[in-house]
GUDOMAR-220361 format. One record per residue (C-alpha): residue in one letter; y, z, x; residue number from 0. Coordinates in Angstrom, 3 decimals. Layout:
% residues N
NODE   res         c2         c3         c1     n
NODE     a          Y          Z          X   NUM
...
//
This chain:
% residues 375
NODE   res         c2         c3         c1     n
NODE     m   -298.299   -193.216      0.659     0
NODE     k   -299.224   -189.508     -0.394     1
NODE     v   -297.312   -187.023      1.318     2
NODE     q   -299.060   -183.510      1.717     3
NODE     q   -296.786   -180.654      0.685     4
NODE     r   -296.346   -177.718      3.060     5
NODE     l   -298.846   -174.883      2.109     6
NODE     p   -296.789   -171.542      2.429     7
NODE     l   -299.907   -169.557      2.796     8
NODE     i   -300.490   -171.253      6.227     9
NODE     d   -297.056   -170.098      7.697    10
NODE     m   -297.444   -166.738      6.352    11
NODE     l   -300.962   -166.249      7.746    12
NODE     r   -299.713   -167.504     11.150    13
NODE     g   -296.626   -165.131     11.104    14
NODE     f   -298.839   -162.203     10.185    15
NODE     a   -301.283   -163.142     12.886    16
NODE     v   -298.493   -163.435     15.688    17
NODE     l   -297.109   -159.970     14.780    18
NODE     g   -300.597   -158.605     14.663    19
NODE     t   -301.319   -159.818     18.346    20
NODE     l   -298.504   -157.481     19.481    21
NODE     g   -300.387   -154.817     18.003    22
NODE     t   -303.131   -155.327     20.704    23
NODE     n   -300.742   -156.267     23.475    24
NODE     i   -298.405   -153.363     22.861    25
NODE     w   -301.022   -151.092     24.367    26
NODE     i   -301.202   -153.120     27.268    27
NODE     f   -297.579   -153.035     27.911    28
NODE     a   -297.232   -149.397     27.123    29
NODE     y   -299.788   -148.321     29.605    30
NODE     l   -298.621   -150.832     32.347    31
NODE     g   -301.315   -153.326     32.375    32
NODE     d   -304.130   -150.910     32.135    33
NODE     i   -306.610   -152.643     29.958    34
NODE     s   -308.795   -149.705     29.605    35
NODE     y   -306.618   -148.355     26.708    36
NODE     i   -307.619   -151.292     24.664    37
NODE     t   -311.399   -150.352     25.314    38
NODE     t   -313.787   -147.370     24.998    39
NODE     s   -315.243   -147.669     28.391    40
NODE     s   -313.370   -144.530     29.682    41
NODE     y   -314.803   -142.286     26.961    42
NODE     s   -318.121   -140.544     26.669    43
NODE     g   -317.255   -138.516     23.559    44
NODE     w   -314.894   -138.375     20.566    45
NODE     w   -311.209   -138.812     20.892    46
NODE     s   -308.142   -136.773     20.683    47
NODE     l   -305.789   -137.531     17.745    48
NODE     n   -303.541   -139.533     20.122    49
NODE     d   -306.550   -141.644     21.122    50
NODE     f   -307.809   -141.893     17.557    51
NODE     l   -304.476   -143.294     16.217    52
NODE     r   -304.538   -146.013     19.072    53
NODE     m   -308.217   -146.880     18.429    54
NODE     a   -307.507   -146.933     14.562    55
NODE     v   -304.683   -149.662     15.106    56
NODE     l   -306.936   -151.575     17.519    57
NODE     f   -309.753   -151.427     14.844    58
NODE     l   -307.410   -153.307     12.621    59
NODE     v   -305.871   -155.690     15.198    60
NODE     n   -307.858   -156.123     18.471    61
NODE     g   -309.555   -159.501     18.315    62
NODE     k   -308.905   -159.888     14.714    63
NODE     l   -305.331   -161.143     14.657    64
NODE     l   -306.026   -163.337     17.945    65
NODE     g   -309.012   -164.817     15.917    66
NODE     l   -306.800   -165.477     12.851    67
NODE     l   -304.055   -167.071     15.069    68
NODE     t   -306.836   -169.099     16.701    69
NODE     i   -308.076   -170.359     13.371    70
NODE     m   -304.539   -171.103     12.203    71
NODE     f   -304.016   -173.294     15.429    72
NODE     g   -307.012   -175.156     14.396    73
NODE     v   -305.383   -175.533     10.850    74
NODE     g   -302.190   -176.954     12.679    75
NODE     l   -304.436   -179.489     14.462    76
NODE     e   -305.956   -180.605     11.362    77
NODE     l   -302.460   -180.897      9.564    78
NODE     k   -301.295   -183.201     12.631    79
NODE     y   -304.639   -185.159     12.330    80
NODE     q   -304.043   -185.834      8.657    81
NODE     q   -300.326   -186.817      9.232    82
NODE     a   -301.623   -189.364     11.920    83
NODE     l   -303.947   -190.876      9.398    84
NODE     r   -301.311   -190.999      6.657    85
NODE     k   -298.941   -192.894      8.895    86
NODE     g   -301.641   -195.181     10.549    87
NODE     n   -301.042   -193.748     14.042    88
NODE     a   -303.593   -193.713     16.813    89
NODE     w   -305.293   -190.179     17.289    90
NODE     p   -304.792   -188.297     19.292    91
NODE     g   -301.875   -190.476     20.430    92
NODE     m   -298.658   -188.543     20.708    93
NODE     y   -300.369   -185.333     19.925    94
NODE     i   -301.664   -185.144     23.296    95
NODE     w   -297.891   -184.592     24.574    96
NODE     t   -297.949   -181.628     22.154    97
NODE     i   -300.884   -180.117     23.842    98
NODE     v   -299.364   -180.957     27.369    99
NODE     f   -296.265   -179.051     26.584   100
NODE     l   -298.351   -176.299     25.039   101
NODE     f   -300.198   -175.776     28.260   102
NODE     m   -296.995   -175.762     30.346   103
NODE     e   -295.331   -173.316     27.894   104
NODE     g   -298.429   -171.074     28.475   105
NODE     l   -298.083   -171.498     32.207   106
NODE     i   -294.266   -170.331     32.106   107
NODE     h   -295.251   -167.604     29.738   108
NODE     f   -298.054   -166.333     32.022   109
NODE     t   -295.884   -166.651     35.146   110
NODE     l   -292.593   -165.010     33.951   111
NODE     v   -293.866   -162.640     30.992   112
NODE     m   -297.501   -161.738     30.551   113
NODE     e   -300.833   -162.332     32.443   114
NODE     y   -302.742   -162.347     29.275   115
NODE     d   -301.320   -165.561     27.764   116
NODE     i   -303.198   -167.449     25.290   117
NODE     l   -301.226   -170.537     25.060   118
NODE     m   -303.011   -172.195     27.994   119
NODE     s   -306.628   -171.516     26.629   120
NODE     y   -305.469   -173.012     23.375   121
NODE     a   -304.189   -176.174     24.935   122
NODE     v   -307.433   -176.687     26.797   123
NODE     t   -309.333   -175.985     23.510   124
NODE     a   -307.030   -178.477     21.642   125
NODE     v   -308.062   -181.329     24.057   126
NODE     i   -311.663   -180.809     23.434   127
NODE     v   -311.278   -180.352     19.568   128
NODE     t   -308.995   -183.365     19.189   129
NODE     f   -311.792   -185.568     20.336   130
NODE     i   -314.490   -183.817     18.322   131
NODE     v   -312.416   -184.235     15.090   132
NODE     k   -311.924   -187.868     15.948   133
NODE     f   -315.630   -188.414     15.671   134
NODE     g   -315.806   -187.230     12.196   135
NODE     d   -317.502   -184.385      9.960   136
NODE     k   -321.025   -184.779     11.561   137
NODE     a   -319.571   -184.000     14.951   138
NODE     i   -317.729   -181.286     13.758   139
NODE     k   -320.636   -179.710     12.022   140
NODE     r   -322.637   -180.139     15.187   141
NODE     a   -320.095   -178.713     17.404   142
NODE     l   -319.632   -175.601     15.414   143
NODE     y   -323.257   -174.989     15.532   144
NODE     i   -323.462   -175.593     19.356   145
NODE     f   -320.384   -173.774     20.559   146
NODE     g   -320.940   -170.873     17.965   147
NODE     s   -324.389   -170.312     19.018   148
NODE     f   -323.676   -170.464     22.752   149
NODE     h   -320.834   -167.967     22.391   150
NODE     a   -322.750   -165.721     20.214   151
NODE     l   -325.755   -165.672     22.476   152
NODE     t   -323.492   -165.072     25.582   153
NODE     i   -322.067   -161.966     23.734   154
NODE     l   -325.422   -160.749     22.853   155
NODE     i   -326.689   -161.068     26.323   156
NODE     i   -323.773   -159.158     27.701   157
NODE     l   -324.468   -156.407     24.923   158
NODE     v   -328.054   -156.154     26.077   159
NODE     g   -326.830   -155.680     29.585   160
NODE     t   -324.139   -153.088     28.873   161
NODE     l   -326.529   -151.147     26.765   162
NODE     q   -328.561   -150.570     29.853   163
NODE     g   -325.299   -148.940     31.286   164
NODE     a   -321.687   -149.838     30.312   165
NODE     a   -319.505   -150.080     33.450   166
NODE     n   -315.981   -148.488     33.311   167
NODE     v   -312.857   -150.603     33.862   168
NODE     s   -311.845   -149.560     37.229   169
NODE     g   -309.222   -150.738     40.051   170
NODE     l   -306.187   -150.840     37.902   171
NODE     d   -304.177   -148.247     39.670   172
NODE     p   -302.437   -150.905     41.819   173
NODE     v   -301.435   -152.683     38.740   174
NODE     v   -299.955   -149.673     37.011   175
NODE     n   -298.072   -148.836     39.979   176
NODE     l   -296.824   -152.467     40.319   177
NODE     y   -295.645   -152.515     36.487   178
NODE     e   -294.129   -148.915     36.775   179
NODE     n   -292.344   -149.529     40.103   180
NODE     g   -292.336   -153.153     41.172   181
NODE     t   -289.506   -155.655     40.426   182
NODE     w   -289.881   -158.568     38.121   183
NODE     f   -290.261   -160.988     41.188   184
NODE     e   -293.000   -158.769     42.641   185
NODE     q   -294.842   -158.994     39.137   186
NODE     i   -294.381   -162.795     39.185   187
NODE     q   -295.938   -162.984     42.658   188
NODE     y   -298.699   -160.777     41.670   189
NODE     r   -299.733   -162.818     38.824   190
NODE     l   -299.711   -166.063     40.629   191
NODE     t   -301.644   -164.451     43.447   192
NODE     h   -304.272   -163.404     41.192   193
NODE     f   -303.982   -166.452     38.677   194
NODE     l   -307.759   -167.038     38.664   195
NODE     y   -308.709   -163.548     38.009   196
NODE     y   -306.199   -163.123     34.954   197
NODE     r   -307.385   -166.641     33.597   198
NODE     t   -311.043   -165.236     33.312   199
NODE     e   -310.551   -164.363     29.792   200
NODE     a   -308.849   -167.594     28.972   201
NODE     i   -311.814   -169.636     30.119   202
NODE     f   -314.494   -167.210     28.849   203
NODE     i   -313.319   -167.661     25.315   204
NODE     i   -312.964   -171.336     25.270   205
NODE     p   -316.244   -171.819     23.360   206
NODE     m   -314.961   -169.192     20.760   207
NODE     n   -311.917   -170.739     20.493   208
NODE     i   -313.371   -174.219     19.833   209
NODE     f   -315.594   -172.796     17.196   210
NODE     l   -312.363   -170.994     15.571   211
NODE     f   -310.232   -174.156     15.889   212
NODE     l   -313.186   -176.164     14.067   213
NODE     l   -313.435   -173.508     11.516   214
NODE     g   -309.725   -173.813     10.870   215
NODE     v   -310.330   -177.534     10.332   216
NODE     k   -313.062   -177.016      8.026   217
NODE     l   -311.142   -174.511      5.899   218
NODE     m   -308.103   -176.706      5.778   219
NODE     r   -310.300   -179.555      4.480   220
NODE     n   -311.956   -177.262      2.043   221
NODE     g   -308.775   -176.288      0.356   222
NODE     v   -308.871   -172.781      1.214   223
NODE     f   -304.943   -172.411      1.807   224
NODE     s   -304.052   -174.159     -1.479   225
NODE     q   -302.728   -172.109     -4.465   226
NODE     d   -304.988   -173.507     -6.954   227
NODE     d   -308.165   -172.145     -8.448   228
NODE     k   -310.348   -173.876     -5.805   229
NODE     g   -308.383   -172.237     -3.000   230
NODE     r   -308.407   -168.766     -4.698   231
NODE     q   -312.110   -168.830     -5.202   232
NODE     a   -312.666   -169.897     -1.573   233
NODE     r   -310.557   -167.067     -0.424   234
NODE     q   -312.378   -164.685     -2.657   235
NODE     k   -315.595   -165.495     -0.564   236
NODE     l   -313.789   -164.980      2.560   237
NODE     f   -312.527   -161.575      1.284   238
NODE     k   -316.184   -160.532      0.578   239
NODE     i   -317.200   -161.742      3.968   240
NODE     g   -314.604   -159.502      5.787   241
NODE     i   -314.960   -156.465      3.557   242
NODE     f   -318.817   -156.174      3.468   243
NODE     i   -319.663   -157.702      6.817   244
NODE     g   -316.561   -157.763      9.008   245
NODE     v   -315.510   -154.247      8.297   246
NODE     p   -318.877   -152.468      9.082   247
NODE     l   -319.413   -154.518     12.171   248
NODE     n   -315.998   -153.751     13.651   249
NODE     l   -316.353   -150.092     12.900   250
NODE     l   -318.720   -150.145     16.107   251
NODE     i   -315.516   -149.847     18.018   252
NODE     f   -315.387   -146.224     17.388   253
NODE     i   -318.670   -145.667     19.273   254
NODE     p   -317.252   -144.622     22.960   255
NODE     g   -318.878   -145.781     26.071   256
NODE     g   -317.694   -149.436     26.138   257
NODE     a   -321.073   -151.070     25.044   258
NODE     f   -319.492   -152.502     21.868   259
NODE     d   -315.987   -153.484     23.322   260
NODE     l   -316.951   -156.976     24.003   261
NODE     p   -319.178   -157.725     20.840   262
NODE     v   -316.400   -156.365     18.643   263
NODE     r   -313.306   -158.185     20.224   264
NODE     y   -315.272   -161.604     20.654   265
NODE     l   -317.969   -161.569     18.090   266
NODE     f   -317.331   -159.360     15.187   267
NODE     a   -313.473   -159.403     14.990   268
NODE     p   -313.596   -163.158     14.124   269
NODE     i   -315.746   -162.220     10.892   270
NODE     l   -312.803   -159.917      9.835   271
NODE     s   -310.334   -162.520     10.754   272
NODE     i   -311.541   -164.764      8.127   273
NODE     g   -311.629   -161.670      5.680   274
NODE     y   -307.874   -161.372      6.399   275
NODE     i   -307.235   -164.757      5.028   276
NODE     g   -308.878   -163.651      1.786   277
NODE     i   -306.954   -160.245      1.916   278
NODE     f   -303.694   -161.746      2.496   279
NODE     g   -304.250   -164.296     -0.006   280
NODE     k   -304.756   -161.708     -2.433   281
NODE     m   -301.656   -159.851     -1.279   282
NODE     i   -299.251   -162.749     -1.698   283
NODE     e   -300.239   -162.697     -5.485   284
NODE     y   -298.013   -159.451     -5.774   285
NODE     k   -294.820   -161.457     -6.663   286
NODE     n   -292.587   -158.311     -6.375   287
NODE     l   -293.102   -158.590     -2.466   288
NODE     d   -292.304   -162.362     -2.483   289
NODE     w   -289.247   -161.620     -0.080   290
NODE     l   -291.693   -160.215      2.456   291
NODE     w   -294.366   -162.800      2.272   292
NODE     k   -291.319   -165.299      2.947   293
NODE     r   -290.307   -163.506      6.055   294
NODE     f   -294.000   -163.544      7.271   295
NODE     g   -293.685   -167.566      6.609   296
NODE     e   -290.533   -167.715      8.559   297
NODE     i   -292.111   -166.091     11.674   298
NODE     g   -294.945   -168.639     11.037   299
NODE     k   -292.476   -171.377     11.297   300
NODE     m   -291.343   -170.279     14.606   301
NODE     s   -294.532   -168.549     15.821   302
NODE     l   -294.128   -169.794     19.236   303
NODE     s   -290.610   -168.520     19.637   304
NODE     c   -291.698   -164.982     18.204   305
NODE     y   -294.882   -164.788     20.476   306
NODE     v   -292.786   -165.249     23.446   307
NODE     l   -289.867   -163.051     22.306   308
NODE     q   -292.045   -160.075     21.336   309
NODE     n   -293.722   -160.025     24.825   310
NODE     i   -290.510   -160.445     26.481   311
NODE     i   -288.832   -157.459     24.709   312
NODE     a   -291.982   -155.211     25.252   313
NODE     s   -291.853   -156.109     28.918   314
NODE     i   -288.043   -154.847     28.826   315
NODE     i   -289.131   -151.724     27.071   316
NODE     f   -292.010   -150.389     29.045   317
NODE     y   -291.759   -151.907     32.608   318
NODE     g   -289.982   -150.196     35.353   319
NODE     w   -287.451   -152.923     35.965   320
NODE     g   -286.408   -152.340     32.301   321
NODE     l   -286.308   -149.277     30.258   322
NODE     g   -289.427   -147.746     32.187   323
NODE     l   -291.150   -146.124     29.147   324
NODE     g   -294.670   -147.346     30.211   325
NODE     g   -297.049   -144.390     30.443   326
NODE     k   -294.550   -141.926     28.981   327
NODE     l   -295.112   -142.236     25.116   328
NODE     n   -297.697   -140.986     22.714   329
NODE     s   -299.584   -143.281     20.363   330
NODE     f   -297.281   -142.558     17.435   331
NODE     e   -294.241   -143.516     19.439   332
NODE     v   -296.032   -146.622     20.616   333
NODE     i   -297.066   -147.620     17.096   334
NODE     s   -293.336   -147.235     16.111   335
NODE     i   -292.107   -149.563     18.547   336
NODE     w   -294.626   -151.895     17.544   337
NODE     l   -293.487   -151.783     13.808   338
NODE     t   -289.908   -151.940     14.983   339
NODE     l   -290.406   -155.031     16.949   340
NODE     s   -292.206   -156.515     14.031   341
NODE     l   -289.123   -155.608     11.492   342
NODE     l   -286.817   -156.967     14.371   343
NODE     q   -288.716   -160.361     14.418   344
NODE     l   -288.611   -160.640     10.780   345
NODE     f   -285.091   -160.356     10.799   346
NODE     i   -284.397   -162.822     13.622   347
NODE     a   -286.779   -165.437     12.139   348
NODE     h   -285.072   -165.249      8.868   349
NODE     i   -281.586   -165.745     10.557   350
NODE     c   -283.001   -168.775     12.685   351
NODE     i   -284.791   -170.638      9.863   352
NODE     k   -281.848   -170.103      7.558   353
NODE     h   -279.290   -171.487      9.864   354
NODE     f   -281.228   -173.714     12.246   355
NODE     h   -284.416   -174.347     10.258   356
NODE     v   -286.589   -174.102     13.462   357
NODE     g   -286.982   -171.729     16.506   358
NODE     p   -285.595   -172.186     19.906   359
NODE     m   -288.929   -172.695     21.596   360
NODE     e   -290.038   -175.017     18.803   361
NODE     w   -286.573   -177.083     19.178   362
NODE     i   -286.983   -177.335     22.928   363
NODE     r   -290.734   -178.665     22.550   364
NODE     k   -289.760   -181.105     19.768   365
NODE     h   -286.904   -182.728     21.713   366
NODE     a   -288.720   -182.556     25.044   367
NODE     i   -291.614   -184.503     23.397   368
NODE     q   -289.069   -186.986     21.811   369
NODE     s   -287.307   -187.541     25.065   370
NODE     v   -290.627   -188.242     26.901   371
NODE     t   -292.332   -190.422     24.280   372
NODE     q   -289.233   -192.482     23.834   373
NODE     k   -289.437   -193.675     27.406   374
//
């Protein structure tokens, strides 16, 4: 039986994506749940230096690292599928329990930590993609066209509508007040009371998630993450797509008024996401920084733990029941906190992997699934 070796680039990219998602979420935390700070809808002209710094970071990360993380979830699903084939196990078989626990982890994370959790959406997506993959390459190709076209058409329709007159994000003052002055329990109650409202995005992006999951499956099957010449040539193509198509399209985020907020985040950002695979693939060839790439890989191995941890720490830093820094810092200070939290996670992940070989959330999931499936 052929045993597939672990591909380090996969863990590195997953770790890079997890830290990058905080680069978007940090602004939501820093401005106490006011999502207008990750959009341009409140602006009719150019920005101050403070606003420009924030938008420059969002140009690099908003939607791009979420897209990359989604692709990597698809890669992980493909790895589980190939593992099941090698062992002669039924598919999806026990993998369904992984999806169930992913959904429960997302629900707990949504309730206790952050209303913009992505894990629940990934769990629903994984159920759908699991059965698409089971029906073979033709089904995958057909689904890529169907879900990709549907999602792109939806975004373009919204774009046409917003060009007629983009609406500002409004009605967030109660949210800001809650996160500035409310207790943790009051925030939990608010999230549960407004559950459907805060799950709107999670539902809306499912077609995009399906497309990106399946893209991850295809990239894995095409050897994109291998360290041979075939892998390097494939990543070179992705690099060119990201640089020459992804970058120009994502520069539209610097046009104020809100019209391009959704197209950039949900349509153009994933193009740059695949470009990041090529860019990061080139970066890891600089062997002098091998220690850093390994640290990213360690975060990738405990990505769930790091994703939850970074949001918990950000809540403590910015919300009123914690240090209460929300709404009081400039962009440079917020960026500094993001980078500091990223470095902290690099250190924590190194310690965890070195001594325990797995993150705490991953350990809990593994043993919980084992306890259920053995009964």
